[in-house]
TILO-227510 format. One record per residue: residue in three letters; x, y, z of N, C-alpha, C, CB in turn. Coordinates in Angstrom, 3 decimals. Atoms other than C-alpha are relative to their C-alpha. Glycine has a CB too. Layout:
<node aa="ala" n_c1="X" n_c2="Y" n_c3="Z" ca_c1="X" ca_c2="Y" ca_c3="Z" c_c1="X" c_c2="Y" c_c3="Z" cb_c1="X" cb_c2="Y" cb_c3="Z"/>
...
% end
This chain:
<node aa="unk" n_c1="-1.112" n_c2="0.800" n_c3="0.448" ca_c1="47.874" ca_c2="28.909" ca_c3="-12.979" c_c1="0.084" c_c2="-0.322" c_c3="-1.557" cb_c1="-0.055" cb_c2="-1.267" cb_c3="0.757"/>
<node aa="unk" n_c1="-0.025" n_c2="0.260" n_c3="1.955" ca_c1="49.178" ca_c2="28.565" ca_c3="-16.852" c_c1="0.297" c_c2="-1.395" c_c3="0.019" cb_c1="1.446" cb_c2="0.946" cb_c3="-1.144"/>
<node aa="unk" n_c1="-0.304" n_c2="1.657" n_c3="0.376" ca_c1="49.218" ca_c2="25.151" ca_c3="-18.181" c_c1="0.113" c_c2="0.136" c_c3="-1.377" cb_c1="-1.248" cb_c2="-1.233" cb_c3="0.398"/>
<node aa="unk" n_c1="-0.351" n_c2="-0.088" n_c3="1.815" ca_c1="50.556" ca_c2="24.567" ca_c3="-21.908" c_c1="-0.471" c_c2="-1.337" c_c3="-0.456" cb_c1="1.893" cb_c2="0.182" cb_c3="-0.536"/>
<node aa="unk" n_c1="0.492" n_c2="1.036" n_c3="0.525" ca_c1="48.856" ca_c2="22.069" ca_c3="-24.009" c_c1="0.914" c_c2="-0.597" c_c3="-0.870" cb_c1="-1.116" cb_c2="0.263" cb_c3="-0.549"/>
<node aa="unk" n_c1="-0.716" n_c2="0.679" n_c3="1.445" ca_c1="50.817" ca_c2="19.741" ca_c3="-26.091" c_c1="-0.927" c_c2="-0.221" c_c3="-1.159" cb_c1="0.636" cb_c2="-1.530" cb_c3="0.264"/>
<node aa="unk" n_c1="0.738" n_c2="-0.041" n_c3="1.104" ca_c1="50.000" ca_c2="19.527" ca_c3="-29.587" c_c1="-0.952" c_c2="-1.445" c_c3="-0.162" cb_c1="1.030" cb_c2="0.262" cb_c3="-1.184"/>
<node aa="unk" n_c1="0.982" n_c2="1.203" n_c3="-0.139" ca_c1="48.804" ca_c2="15.872" ca_c3="-28.727" c_c1="-1.151" c_c2="0.133" c_c3="0.669" cb_c1="0.543" cb_c2="-1.045" cb_c3="0.601"/>
<node aa="unk" n_c1="1.343" n_c2="-0.371" n_c3="-1.102" ca_c1="46.280" ca_c2="17.311" ca_c3="-26.111" c_c1="-0.816" c_c2="0.816" c_c3="-0.840" cb_c1="0.384" cb_c2="0.950" cb_c3="1.542"/>
<node aa="unk" n_c1="0.898" n_c2="-0.632" n_c3="0.755" ca_c1="45.155" ca_c2="19.824" ca_c3="-28.543" c_c1="-0.801" c_c2="-0.869" c_c3="-1.004" cb_c1="0.675" cb_c2="1.001" cb_c3="-0.636"/>
<node aa="unk" n_c1="0.875" n_c2="0.905" n_c3="1.069" ca_c1="44.334" ca_c2="17.121" ca_c3="-31.261" c_c1="-1.189" c_c2="-0.821" c_c3="0.712" cb_c1="1.032" cb_c2="-1.173" cb_c3="-0.784"/>
<node aa="unk" n_c1="1.277" n_c2="0.738" n_c3="-0.865" ca_c1="42.368" ca_c2="15.114" ca_c3="-28.352" c_c1="-1.017" c_c2="0.975" c_c3="0.095" cb_c1="0.358" cb_c2="-0.504" cb_c3="1.604"/>
<node aa="unk" n_c1="1.024" n_c2="-0.790" n_c3="-0.496" ca_c1="40.497" ca_c2="18.152" ca_c3="-27.242" c_c1="-0.672" c_c2="0.333" c_c3="-1.214" cb_c1="0.436" cb_c2="1.187" cb_c3="0.827"/>
<node aa="unk" n_c1="0.757" n_c2="-0.087" n_c3="1.498" ca_c1="39.696" ca_c2="18.982" ca_c3="-31.176" c_c1="-0.997" c_c2="-1.078" c_c3="-0.102" cb_c1="1.055" cb_c2="-0.192" cb_c3="-1.321"/>
<node aa="unk" n_c1="0.877" n_c2="1.208" n_c3="0.521" ca_c1="38.354" ca_c2="15.585" ca_c3="-31.747" c_c1="-1.214" c_c2="-0.254" c_c3="1.072" cb_c1="0.990" cb_c2="-1.466" cb_c3="-0.151"/>
<node aa="unk" n_c1="1.142" n_c2="0.122" n_c3="-1.096" ca_c1="36.438" ca_c2="15.406" ca_c3="-28.374" c_c1="-1.255" c_c2="1.064" c_c3="-0.158" cb_c1="0.699" cb_c2="0.260" cb_c3="1.505"/>
<node aa="unk" n_c1="1.071" n_c2="-0.870" n_c3="0.347" ca_c1="34.649" ca_c2="18.714" ca_c3="-29.192" c_c1="-0.708" c_c2="-0.414" c_c3="-1.323" cb_c1="0.528" cb_c2="1.401" cb_c3="-0.099"/>
<node aa="unk" n_c1="0.532" n_c2="0.403" n_c3="1.264" ca_c1="34.028" ca_c2="17.727" ca_c3="-32.632" c_c1="-1.017" c_c2="-1.417" c_c3="0.242" cb_c1="1.348" cb_c2="-0.287" cb_c3="-1.049"/>
<node aa="unk" n_c1="0.714" n_c2="0.957" n_c3="-0.422" ca_c1="32.538" ca_c2="14.596" ca_c3="-31.262" c_c1="-1.158" c_c2="0.250" c_c3="0.686" cb_c1="0.664" cb_c2="-0.679" cb_c3="0.617"/>
<node aa="unk" n_c1="1.326" n_c2="-0.592" n_c3="-0.842" ca_c1="30.403" ca_c2="16.356" ca_c3="-28.730" c_c1="-0.905" c_c2="0.632" c_c3="-0.778" cb_c1="0.315" cb_c2="1.039" cb_c3="1.075"/>
<node aa="unk" n_c1="1.073" n_c2="-0.801" n_c3="0.775" ca_c1="28.935" ca_c2="18.735" ca_c3="-31.264" c_c1="-0.786" c_c2="-1.039" c_c3="-1.017" cb_c1="0.760" cb_c2="1.298" cb_c3="-0.906"/>
<node aa="unk" n_c1="0.903" n_c2="0.818" n_c3="0.834" ca_c1="28.234" ca_c2="15.889" ca_c3="-33.695" c_c1="-0.849" c_c2="-0.747" c_c3="0.678" cb_c1="0.633" cb_c2="-0.830" cb_c3="-0.830"/>
<node aa="unk" n_c1="1.133" n_c2="0.459" n_c3="-0.669" ca_c1="26.289" ca_c2="14.107" ca_c3="-31.136" c_c1="-1.041" c_c2="0.703" c_c3="0.454" cb_c1="0.314" cb_c2="-0.534" cb_c3="0.876"/>
<node aa="unk" n_c1="0.930" n_c2="-0.887" n_c3="-0.593" ca_c1="24.448" ca_c2="16.846" ca_c3="-29.618" c_c1="-0.798" c_c2="0.419" c_c3="-1.332" cb_c1="0.737" cb_c2="1.277" cb_c3="0.872"/>
<node aa="unk" n_c1="0.827" n_c2="-0.143" n_c3="1.259" ca_c1="23.306" ca_c2="17.957" ca_c3="-33.351" c_c1="-0.204" c_c2="-0.978" c_c3="-0.925" cb_c1="0.435" cb_c2="0.907" cb_c3="-0.702"/>
<node aa="unk" n_c1="0.739" n_c2="1.030" n_c3="0.963" ca_c1="22.877" ca_c2="14.618" ca_c3="-34.487" c_c1="0.537" c_c2="0.166" c_c3="-1.579" cb_c1="-1.750" cb_c2="0.306" cb_c3="0.056"/>
<node aa="unk" n_c1="-0.545" n_c2="-0.193" n_c3="1.112" ca_c1="25.279" ca_c2="15.143" ca_c3="-37.506" c_c1="1.374" c_c2="-1.060" c_c3="-0.048" cb_c1="0.259" cb_c2="1.557" cb_c3="-0.115"/>
<node aa="unk" n_c1="-1.132" n_c2="0.568" n_c3="0.141" ca_c1="28.264" ca_c2="13.215" ca_c3="-39.024" c_c1="1.344" c_c2="0.894" c_c3="0.340" cb_c1="-0.045" cb_c2="-0.470" cb_c3="-1.298"/>
<node aa="unk" n_c1="-1.307" n_c2="-0.852" n_c3="-0.473" ca_c1="31.579" ca_c2="14.550" ca_c3="-37.203" c_c1="0.825" c_c2="0.359" c_c3="-1.307" cb_c1="1.044" cb_c2="-0.933" cb_c3="1.112"/>
<node aa="unk" n_c1="-0.983" n_c2="-0.131" n_c3="1.139" ca_c1="33.343" ca_c2="14.461" ca_c3="-40.662" c_c1="-0.608" c_c2="1.579" c_c3="-0.823" cb_c1="-0.098" cb_c2="-1.654" cb_c3="-1.153"/>
<node aa="unk" n_c1="0.683" n_c2="-1.129" n_c3="0.441" ca_c1="30.830" ca_c2="17.511" ca_c3="-41.664" c_c1="0.484" c_c2="1.286" c_c3="0.763" cb_c1="-1.483" cb_c2="-0.233" cb_c3="0.169"/>
<node aa="unk" n_c1="-0.286" n_c2="-0.979" n_c3="-0.650" ca_c1="32.401" ca_c2="19.536" ca_c3="-39.022" c_c1="1.634" c_c2="0.454" c_c3="-0.395" cb_c1="-0.324" cb_c2="-0.374" cb_c3="1.440"/>
<node aa="unk" n_c1="-1.213" n_c2="-0.525" n_c3="0.157" ca_c1="35.363" ca_c2="21.364" ca_c3="-40.343" c_c1="0.648" c_c2="1.343" c_c3="0.509" cb_c1="0.060" cb_c2="-0.010" cb_c3="-1.116"/>
<node aa="unk" n_c1="-0.025" n_c2="-1.085" n_c3="-0.504" ca_c1="37.447" ca_c2="24.239" ca_c3="-39.175" c_c1="-0.688" c_c2="1.061" c_c3="-0.217" cb_c1="0.835" cb_c2="0.242" cb_c3="-0.046"/>
<node aa="unk" n_c1="0.778" n_c2="-1.084" n_c3="0.472" ca_c1="35.466" ca_c2="26.839" ca_c3="-41.200" c_c1="-1.563" c_c2="-0.166" c_c3="0.045" cb_c1="0.419" cb_c2="0.255" cb_c3="-1.354"/>
<node aa="unk" n_c1="1.472" n_c2="0.196" n_c3="-0.312" ca_c1="32.091" ca_c2="25.247" ca_c3="-40.262" c_c1="-0.538" c_c2="1.061" c_c3="0.993" cb_c1="-0.240" cb_c2="-1.439" cb_c3="0.611"/>
<node aa="unk" n_c1="0.666" n_c2="-0.975" n_c3="-0.654" ca_c1="29.731" ca_c2="28.139" ca_c3="-38.736" c_c1="-0.805" c_c2="-0.699" c_c3="0.790" cb_c1="-0.658" cb_c2="0.931" cb_c3="-0.784"/>
<node aa="unk" n_c1="1.027" n_c2="0.894" n_c3="-0.840" ca_c1="28.204" ca_c2="26.211" ca_c3="-35.905" c_c1="-1.145" c_c2="0.509" c_c3="0.089" cb_c1="0.331" cb_c2="-0.276" cb_c3="1.331"/>
<node aa="unk" n_c1="1.106" n_c2="-0.576" n_c3="-0.195" ca_c1="25.577" ca_c2="28.622" ca_c3="-35.599" c_c1="-0.857" c_c2="0.051" c_c3="-1.575" cb_c1="0.369" cb_c2="1.411" cb_c3="0.707"/>
<node aa="unk" n_c1="0.422" n_c2="-0.019" n_c3="1.219" ca_c1="24.739" ca_c2="29.215" ca_c3="-39.352" c_c1="-0.012" c_c2="-1.532" c_c3="-0.828" cb_c1="0.864" cb_c2="1.034" cb_c3="-0.620"/>
<node aa="unk" n_c1="-0.161" n_c2="1.175" n_c3="0.562" ca_c1="25.898" ca_c2="25.962" ca_c3="-40.802" c_c1="-0.671" c_c2="-1.279" c_c3="0.654" cb_c1="1.320" cb_c2="-0.134" cb_c3="-0.095"/>
<node aa="unk" n_c1="0.533" n_c2="1.039" n_c3="-0.708" ca_c1="24.678" ca_c2="23.591" ca_c3="-38.169" c_c1="-1.287" c_c2="0.248" c_c3="1.045" cb_c1="1.129" cb_c2="-0.518" cb_c3="0.694"/>
<node aa="unk" n_c1="1.322" n_c2="-0.347" n_c3="-0.644" ca_c1="21.860" ca_c2="25.302" ca_c3="-36.399" c_c1="0.092" c_c2="-0.052" c_c3="1.669" cb_c1="-1.158" cb_c2="-1.093" cb_c3="-0.559"/>
<node aa="unk" n_c1="0.179" n_c2="-0.079" n_c3="-1.778" ca_c1="23.139" ca_c2="25.411" ca_c3="-32.640" c_c1="-0.110" c_c2="1.349" c_c3="0.257" cb_c1="1.342" cb_c2="-0.597" cb_c3="1.007"/>
<node aa="unk" n_c1="0.366" n_c2="-1.288" n_c3="-0.397" ca_c1="22.648" ca_c2="28.093" ca_c3="-30.566" c_c1="1.101" c_c2="0.063" c_c3="1.361" cb_c1="-1.809" cb_c2="0.154" cb_c3="0.329"/>
<node aa="unk" n_c1="-1.194" n_c2="-0.385" n_c3="-1.312" ca_c1="24.477" ca_c2="29.831" ca_c3="-27.490" c_c1="-0.410" c_c2="-0.850" c_c3="1.105" cb_c1="0.003" cb_c2="1.761" cb_c3="0.646"/>
<node aa="unk" n_c1="0.190" n_c2="0.668" n_c3="-0.929" ca_c1="22.872" ca_c2="27.676" ca_c3="-24.975" c_c1="0.901" c_c2="-1.360" c_c3="-0.198" cb_c1="-1.408" cb_c2="-0.109" cb_c3="0.132"/>
<node aa="unk" n_c1="-0.681" n_c2="1.035" n_c3="0.244" ca_c1="24.604" ca_c2="24.647" ca_c3="-26.605" c_c1="1.582" c_c2="0.167" c_c3="0.359" cb_c1="-0.275" cb_c2="-0.311" cb_c3="-1.353"/>
<node aa="unk" n_c1="-1.688" n_c2="-0.440" n_c3="-0.285" ca_c1="28.148" ca_c2="26.510" ca_c3="-26.381" c_c1="-0.136" c_c2="0.066" c_c3="1.487" cb_c1="0.662" cb_c2="1.700" cb_c3="-0.742"/>
<node aa="unk" n_c1="-0.073" n_c2="-0.001" n_c3="-1.523" ca_c1="27.440" ca_c2="27.147" ca_c3="-22.631" c_c1="0.132" c_c2="-1.439" c_c3="0.651" cb_c1="-1.307" cb_c2="0.690" cb_c3="0.574"/>
<node aa="unk" n_c1="-0.360" n_c2="1.404" n_c3="-0.260" ca_c1="26.671" ca_c2="23.587" ca_c3="-22.309" c_c1="1.199" c_c2="-0.748" c_c3="-0.303" cb_c1="-0.803" cb_c2="-0.639" cb_c3="-0.513"/>
<node aa="unk" n_c1="-1.431" n_c2="0.613" n_c3="0.605" ca_c1="29.599" ca_c2="22.337" ca_c3="-24.142" c_c1="1.162" c_c2="0.773" c_c3="0.941" cb_c1="0.249" cb_c2="0.428" cb_c3="-1.914"/>
<node aa="unk" n_c1="-1.068" n_c2="-0.590" n_c3="-0.856" ca_c1="31.912" ca_c2="24.885" ca_c3="-22.095" c_c1="-0.049" c_c2="-0.830" c_c3="1.148" cb_c1="-0.176" cb_c2="1.522" cb_c3="0.365"/>
<node aa="unk" n_c1="0.230" n_c2="0.769" n_c3="-1.300" ca_c1="30.377" ca_c2="23.364" ca_c3="-18.932" c_c1="0.503" c_c2="-1.573" c_c3="-0.014" cb_c1="-1.601" cb_c2="0.035" cb_c3="0.309"/>
<node aa="unk" n_c1="-0.285" n_c2="1.423" n_c3="0.088" ca_c1="31.005" ca_c2="19.834" ca_c3="-19.896" c_c1="1.484" c_c2="-0.105" c_c3="-0.297" cb_c1="-0.882" cb_c2="-0.725" cb_c3="-1.102"/>
<node aa="unk" n_c1="-1.454" n_c2="0.055" n_c3="0.184" ca_c1="34.550" ca_c2="20.442" ca_c3="-21.032" c_c1="0.806" c_c2="0.724" c_c3="0.884" cb_c1="0.341" cb_c2="0.412" cb_c3="-1.221"/>
<node aa="unk" n_c1="-0.589" n_c2="-0.355" n_c3="-1.267" ca_c1="35.289" ca_c2="22.636" ca_c3="-18.058" c_c1="0.347" c_c2="-0.959" c_c3="0.941" cb_c1="-0.757" cb_c2="0.787" cb_c3="0.612"/>
<node aa="unk" n_c1="-0.169" n_c2="1.076" n_c3="-0.764" ca_c1="35.049" ca_c2="19.425" ca_c3="-16.061" c_c1="1.145" c_c2="-0.898" c_c3="-0.262" cb_c1="-1.088" cb_c2="-0.662" cb_c3="-0.053"/>
<node aa="unk" n_c1="-1.022" n_c2="0.611" n_c3="0.562" ca_c1="36.965" ca_c2="17.432" ca_c3="-18.289" c_c1="1.391" c_c2="0.092" c_c3="-0.124" cb_c1="-0.244" cb_c2="-0.016" cb_c3="-0.802"/>
<node aa="unk" n_c1="-1.351" n_c2="-0.421" n_c3="0.369" ca_c1="39.986" ca_c2="19.563" ca_c3="-18.955" c_c1="0.428" c_c2="0.828" c_c3="1.336" cb_c1="0.031" cb_c2="0.935" cb_c3="-1.479"/>
<node aa="unk" n_c1="-0.588" n_c2="-0.625" n_c3="-1.191" ca_c1="40.191" ca_c2="21.081" ca_c3="-15.341" c_c1="-0.045" c_c2="1.528" c_c3="-0.162" cb_c1="1.476" cb_c2="-0.495" cb_c3="0.224"/>
<node aa="unk" n_c1="-0.089" n_c2="-1.410" n_c3="0.098" ca_c1="39.386" ca_c2="24.485" ca_c3="-16.520" c_c1="-0.616" c_c2="0.697" c_c3="1.317" cb_c1="-0.737" cb_c2="0.457" cb_c3="-1.309"/>
<node aa="unk" n_c1="0.525" n_c2="-0.486" n_c3="-1.099" ca_c1="39.113" ca_c2="26.672" ca_c3="-13.417" c_c1="-0.622" c_c2="1.295" c_c3="-0.044" cb_c1="0.881" cb_c2="-0.012" cb_c3="0.867"/>
<node aa="unk" n_c1="0.733" n_c2="-1.385" n_c3="0.276" ca_c1="36.830" ca_c2="29.503" ca_c3="-14.564" c_c1="-1.456" c_c2="-0.352" c_c3="0.541" cb_c1="-0.008" cb_c2="0.512" cb_c3="-1.775"/>
<node aa="unk" n_c1="1.521" n_c2="0.197" n_c3="-0.051" ca_c1="33.271" ca_c2="29.917" ca_c3="-13.629" c_c1="-0.689" c_c2="0.277" c_c3="-1.311" cb_c1="-0.635" cb_c2="0.919" cb_c3="1.062"/>
<node aa="unk" n_c1="0.562" n_c2="-0.206" n_c3="1.340" ca_c1="30.856" ca_c2="29.531" ca_c3="-16.365" c_c1="-0.482" c_c2="1.333" c_c3="-0.492" cb_c1="-1.043" cb_c2="-0.819" cb_c3="-0.116"/>
<node aa="unk" n_c1="0.406" n_c2="-1.300" n_c3="0.258" ca_c1="29.700" ca_c2="33.148" ca_c3="-15.923" c_c1="1.411" c_c2="0.754" c_c3="-0.635" cb_c1="-0.626" cb_c2="0.693" cb_c3="1.444"/>
<node aa="unk" n_c1="-1.205" n_c2="-0.455" n_c3="0.701" ca_c1="33.275" ca_c2="34.041" ca_c3="-16.669" c_c1="0.305" c_c2="0.034" c_c3="-1.117" cb_c1="0.802" cb_c2="-0.420" cb_c3="0.263"/>
<node aa="unk" n_c1="-0.171" n_c2="0.621" n_c3="1.659" ca_c1="33.569" ca_c2="32.031" ca_c3="-19.865" c_c1="-1.304" c_c2="0.866" c_c3="-0.826" cb_c1="-0.334" cb_c2="-2.164" cb_c3="-0.111"/>
<node aa="unk" n_c1="1.038" n_c2="-0.596" n_c3="0.880" ca_c1="30.009" ca_c2="33.560" ca_c3="-20.939" c_c1="0.245" c_c2="1.530" c_c3="-0.287" cb_c1="-1.407" cb_c2="-0.190" cb_c3="0.665"/>
<node aa="unk" n_c1="-0.367" n_c2="-1.473" n_c3="0.168" ca_c1="31.395" ca_c2="37.221" ca_c3="-20.317" c_c1="1.057" c_c2="0.059" c_c3="-0.878" cb_c1="0.384" cb_c2="0.722" cb_c3="1.274"/>
<node aa="unk" n_c1="-0.990" n_c2="0.135" n_c3="1.008" ca_c1="34.480" ca_c2="36.412" ca_c3="-22.282" c_c1="-0.552" c_c2="0.033" c_c3="-1.402" cb_c1="0.733" cb_c2="-1.228" cb_c3="0.210"/>
<node aa="unk" n_c1="0.272" n_c2="0.299" n_c3="1.024" ca_c1="32.683" ca_c2="34.984" ca_c3="-25.008" c_c1="-1.170" c_c2="1.242" c_c3="-0.556" cb_c1="-0.361" cb_c2="-1.451" cb_c3="0.119"/>
<node aa="unk" n_c1="0.931" n_c2="-1.178" n_c3="0.466" ca_c1="30.132" ca_c2="38.089" ca_c3="-25.154" c_c1="1.212" c_c2="0.975" c_c3="-0.329" cb_c1="-1.223" cb_c2="0.649" cb_c3="1.273"/>
<node aa="unk" n_c1="-1.036" n_c2="-1.121" n_c3="0.472" ca_c1="33.125" ca_c2="40.432" ca_c3="-25.696" c_c1="0.957" c_c2="-0.487" c_c3="-1.067" cb_c1="0.901" cb_c2="0.520" cb_c3="1.230"/>
<node aa="unk" n_c1="-0.941" n_c2="0.684" n_c3="1.057" ca_c1="34.921" ca_c2="37.915" ca_c3="-28.060" c_c1="-0.762" c_c2="-1.182" c_c3="-0.499" cb_c1="1.475" cb_c2="-0.492" cb_c3="0.622"/>
<node aa="unk" n_c1="1.043" n_c2="1.101" n_c3="0.564" ca_c1="32.195" ca_c2="35.855" ca_c3="-30.079" c_c1="0.751" c_c2="-0.832" c_c3="-0.758" cb_c1="-1.211" cb_c2="0.533" cb_c3="-0.897"/>
<node aa="unk" n_c1="-0.855" n_c2="0.744" n_c3="1.133" ca_c1="33.467" ca_c2="33.007" ca_c3="-31.944" c_c1="-1.430" c_c2="-0.793" c_c3="-0.739" cb_c1="1.461" cb_c2="-1.307" cb_c3="0.771"/>
<node aa="unk" n_c1="0.919" n_c2="0.290" n_c3="0.809" ca_c1="31.541" ca_c2="31.476" ca_c3="-34.844" c_c1="0.334" c_c2="-1.361" c_c3="-0.752" cb_c1="-0.188" cb_c2="1.130" cb_c3="-0.838"/>
<node aa="unk" n_c1="-0.521" n_c2="1.265" n_c3="0.669" ca_c1="33.565" ca_c2="28.728" ca_c3="-36.356" c_c1="0.571" c_c2="-1.091" c_c3="0.851" cb_c1="1.040" cb_c2="0.351" cb_c3="-0.929"/>
<node aa="unk" n_c1="-0.398" n_c2="1.225" n_c3="-0.565" ca_c1="34.630" ca_c2="25.243" ca_c3="-35.248" c_c1="1.373" c_c2="0.350" c_c3="0.690" cb_c1="0.093" cb_c2="-1.177" cb_c3="-1.114"/>
<node aa="unk" n_c1="-1.120" n_c2="-0.329" n_c3="-0.185" ca_c1="38.149" ca_c2="26.476" ca_c3="-35.466" c_c1="0.185" c_c2="1.107" c_c3="1.361" cb_c1="0.394" cb_c2="0.456" cb_c3="-1.319"/>
<node aa="unk" n_c1="-0.197" n_c2="-0.820" n_c3="-1.089" ca_c1="37.610" ca_c2="29.549" ca_c3="-33.060" c_c1="-0.574" c_c2="-0.340" c_c3="1.205" cb_c1="-0.370" cb_c2="1.151" cb_c3="-0.270"/>
<node aa="unk" n_c1="0.477" n_c2="0.415" n_c3="-1.023" ca_c1="35.711" ca_c2="27.493" ca_c3="-30.789" c_c1="0.998" c_c2="-0.869" c_c3="0.873" cb_c1="-1.118" cb_c2="-0.603" cb_c3="-0.373"/>
<node aa="unk" n_c1="-0.980" n_c2="0.605" n_c3="-0.538" ca_c1="38.584" ca_c2="25.151" ca_c3="-30.306" c_c1="1.170" c_c2="0.682" c_c3="0.455" cb_c1="0.298" cb_c2="-0.819" cb_c3="-0.743"/>
<node aa="unk" n_c1="-1.058" n_c2="-0.871" n_c3="-0.392" ca_c1="41.013" ca_c2="27.761" ca_c3="-30.072" c_c1="-0.202" c_c2="0.757" c_c3="1.394" cb_c1="0.176" cb_c2="0.990" cb_c3="-1.100"/>
<node aa="unk" n_c1="0.674" n_c2="-0.486" n_c3="-1.212" ca_c1="38.874" ca_c2="29.332" ca_c3="-27.250" c_c1="0.186" c_c2="-0.696" c_c3="1.118" cb_c1="-1.291" cb_c2="0.081" cb_c3="-0.136"/>
<node aa="unk" n_c1="-0.299" n_c2="0.872" n_c3="-1.239" ca_c1="38.912" ca_c2="26.239" ca_c3="-25.175" c_c1="1.445" c_c2="-0.099" c_c3="0.334" cb_c1="-0.512" cb_c2="-1.426" cb_c3="-0.194"/>
<node aa="unk" n_c1="-1.312" n_c2="-0.054" n_c3="-0.425" ca_c1="42.566" ca_c2="25.892" ca_c3="-25.642" c_c1="0.513" c_c2="1.098" c_c3="0.899" cb_c1="0.711" cb_c2="-0.003" cb_c3="-1.067"/>
<node aa="unk" n_c1="0.156" n_c2="-1.124" n_c3="-0.752" ca_c1="42.741" ca_c2="29.237" ca_c3="-24.269" c_c1="-0.430" c_c2="-0.041" c_c3="1.407" cb_c1="-0.795" cb_c2="0.721" cb_c3="-0.619"/>
<node aa="unk" n_c1="0.585" n_c2="0.140" n_c3="-1.442" ca_c1="40.726" ca_c2="28.746" ca_c3="-21.283" c_c1="0.817" c_c2="-1.059" c_c3="0.838" cb_c1="-1.595" cb_c2="-0.481" cb_c3="-0.063"/>
<node aa="unk" n_c1="-0.832" n_c2="0.777" n_c3="-0.574" ca_c1="42.759" ca_c2="25.599" ca_c3="-20.430" c_c1="1.469" c_c2="0.589" c_c3="0.463" cb_c1="0.086" cb_c2="-1.027" cb_c3="-0.875"/>
<node aa="unk" n_c1="-1.450" n_c2="-0.634" n_c3="-0.114" ca_c1="46.113" ca_c2="27.333" ca_c3="-20.675" c_c1="0.136" c_c2="1.247" c_c3="0.756" cb_c1="0.554" cb_c2="0.316" cb_c3="-1.346"/>
<node aa="unk" n_c1="-0.273" n_c2="-1.401" n_c3="-0.822" ca_c1="45.221" ca_c2="30.765" ca_c3="-19.367" c_c1="-0.391" c_c2="-0.317" c_c3="1.521" cb_c1="-1.027" cb_c2="1.397" cb_c3="-0.625"/>
<node aa="unk" n_c1="0.877" n_c2="0.203" n_c3="-1.140" ca_c1="42.814" ca_c2="29.624" ca_c3="-16.594" c_c1="-0.516" c_c2="1.265" c_c3="0.788" cb_c1="0.714" cb_c2="-0.859" cb_c3="0.928"/>
<node aa="unk" n_c1="0.298" n_c2="-1.253" n_c3="-0.666" ca_c1="42.284" ca_c2="32.310" ca_c3="-13.917" c_c1="0.607" c_c2="1.215" c_c3="-0.241" cb_c1="0.150" cb_c2="-0.138" cb_c3="1.162"/>
<node aa="unk" n_c1="-0.530" n_c2="-1.044" n_c3="0.633" ca_c1="44.677" ca_c2="34.428" ca_c3="-15.551" c_c1="-0.632" c_c2="0.767" c_c3="-1.149" cb_c1="1.059" cb_c2="-0.411" cb_c3="-0.359"/>
<node aa="unk" n_c1="1.011" n_c2="-0.615" n_c3="0.999" ca_c1="42.049" ca_c2="35.201" ca_c3="-18.157" c_c1="-0.809" c_c2="1.212" c_c3="0.743" cb_c1="-1.109" cb_c2="-1.214" cb_c3="-0.545"/>
<node aa="unk" n_c1="0.962" n_c2="-1.027" n_c3="-0.631" ca_c1="39.951" ca_c2="37.050" ca_c3="-15.383" c_c1="0.835" c_c2="1.344" c_c3="0.007" cb_c1="-0.508" cb_c2="-0.453" cb_c3="1.608"/>
<node aa="unk" n_c1="-0.761" n_c2="-1.235" n_c3="-0.004" ca_c1="43.016" ca_c2="39.454" ca_c3="-14.935" c_c1="0.032" c_c2="0.629" c_c3="-1.514" cb_c1="1.507" cb_c2="-0.311" cb_c3="0.564"/>
<node aa="unk" n_c1="0.253" n_c2="-0.732" n_c3="1.472" ca_c1="43.049" ca_c2="40.024" ca_c3="-18.754" c_c1="-1.055" c_c2="0.753" c_c3="-0.386" cb_c1="-0.056" cb_c2="-0.840" cb_c3="-0.967"/>
<node aa="unk" n_c1="1.382" n_c2="-0.605" n_c3="0.063" ca_c1="39.612" ca_c2="40.704" ca_c3="-18.729" c_c1="-0.257" c_c2="1.274" c_c3="0.609" cb_c1="-0.908" cb_c2="-0.844" cb_c3="0.570"/>
<node aa="unk" n_c1="0.285" n_c2="-1.256" n_c3="-0.570" ca_c1="39.796" ca_c2="43.347" ca_c3="-16.201" c_c1="1.001" c_c2="1.303" c_c3="-0.501" cb_c1="0.096" cb_c2="-0.241" cb_c3="1.543"/>
<node aa="unk" n_c1="-1.064" n_c2="-1.052" n_c3="0.432" ca_c1="42.611" ca_c2="45.306" ca_c3="-17.708" c_c1="-0.807" c_c2="0.783" c_c3="-1.278" cb_c1="1.627" cb_c2="-0.822" cb_c3="-0.534"/>
% end
């Protein structure tokens, strides 16, 4: 089922993700910009990505298995904070339709 995020919802998700990363990585959230490379600039790893997606999956009602998200991310890697937020917006908006797209 498709869901469309309003600009206000996107702003809230953006800020929530930034706060989550800042807390997990113990840094000032202001140091995280759209261009920040989460792995190279902040020292995060793939485990943090999966933990973050699992956290936001519940908060945002994403109806995808973490395995599906992981598979998508293997084929479509993200590096910057902006790419991460865009991916989460897509997971929320496409939901299970993403599985069909991956199969094509």
